[in-house]
C-alpha positions in Angstrom: 58.3 162.3 -165.1 61.6 162.4 -166.9 63.9 159.4 -167.1 66.5 161.2 -165.0 64.0 161.7 -162.2 63.0 158.1 -162.3 66.6 156.9 -162.2 67.3 159.2 -159.2 64.3 157.9 -157.3 65.3 154.3 -158.0 68.9 155.1 -156.9 67.6 156.6 -153.6 65.4 153.5 -153.1 68.2 151.0 -153.6 70.6 153.0 -151.3 67.9 153.2 -148.6 67.2 149.5 -148.9 70.9 148.6 -148.7 71.5 151.0 -145.7 68.4 149.5 -143.9 69.7 145.9 -144.3 73.2 146.9 -143.2 72.0 148.7 -140.1 69.4 146.2 -139.0 71.9 143.3 -139.3 74.2 144.9 -136.8 71.7 145.4 -134.0 72.3 143.2 -130.9 69.4 141.2 -129.7 69.3 143.2 -126.4 68.4 146.4 -128.3 65.8 144.8 -130.5 62.7 145.7 -128.4 63.5 149.4 -127.8 64.5 149.8 -131.4 61.2 148.2 -132.5 59.3 150.8 -130.6 61.2 153.6 -132.2 60.8 152.1 -135.6 57.0 151.8 -135.1 56.9 155.6 -134.4 58.8 156.2 -137.6 56.5 153.9 -139.5 53.6 156.0 -138.2 55.2 159.1 -139.7 55.6 157.1 -143.0 51.8 156.5 -143.0 51.2 160.3 -142.8 53.7 160.9 -145.6 52.1 158.2 -147.8 48.6 159.7 -147.2 49.9 163.2 -148.0 51.7 162.0 -151.2 48.6 160.1 -152.3 46.4 163.1 -151.7 48.7 165.2 -153.9 48.9 162.5 -156.6 45.1 162.3 -156.6 44.9 165.7 -158.1 48.0 165.9 -160.3 49.1 162.4 -161.5 47.6 159.5 -163.2 46.1 156.2 -161.9 49.5 154.6 -161.4 50.5 157.2 -158.7 47.2 156.5 -156.9 47.7 152.8 -156.9 51.3 153.2 -155.7 50.2 155.5 -152.9 47.5 153.1 -151.8 50.0 150.3 -151.7 52.4 152.5 -149.7 49.6 153.2 -147.1 48.7 149.6 -146.8 52.3 148.4 -146.4 53.1 151.0 -143.8 50.0 150.2 -141.9 50.9 146.5 -141.9 54.4 147.4 -140.7 53.1 149.5 -137.8 50.5 146.9 -136.7 53.0 144.0 -137.0 55.6 145.9 -135.2 53.4 146.7 -132.2 52.3 143.0 -132.1 55.9 141.8 -132.0 56.8 144.4 -129.4 53.8 143.4 -127.3 54.8 139.7 -127.5 58.4 140.5 -126.6 57.4 142.6 -123.6 55.0 139.9 -122.5 58.0 137.5 -122.0 59.4 139.8 -119.3 56.3 139.8 -117.1 56.2 137.6 -114.1 54.1 134.5 -114.4 51.3 134.2 -111.8 50.7 130.9 -110.2 47.2 129.4 -109.6 48.3 128.7 -106.0 47.7 131.3 -103.3 
């Protein structure tokens, strides 16, 4: 990889991080649960992309690309699982409580 390509990738990463922080800080609390569900679906797509990129890197690049791909898969999987756990807990709060009395 050339230095220019690496700088471009770092630039895109920094801009994506900044945009993510700005957008998520402006979300009202009422929209948090529906947005979490949508974000979980996007994270599932991220896992597919990470697996595909790791498969390509397995045959073309060195060991560093394989390690980065594996880390991307693990982090995306943690994000999906954690997101669904948080969504489930939040939806659990809206269910009616059942009394022991009948």
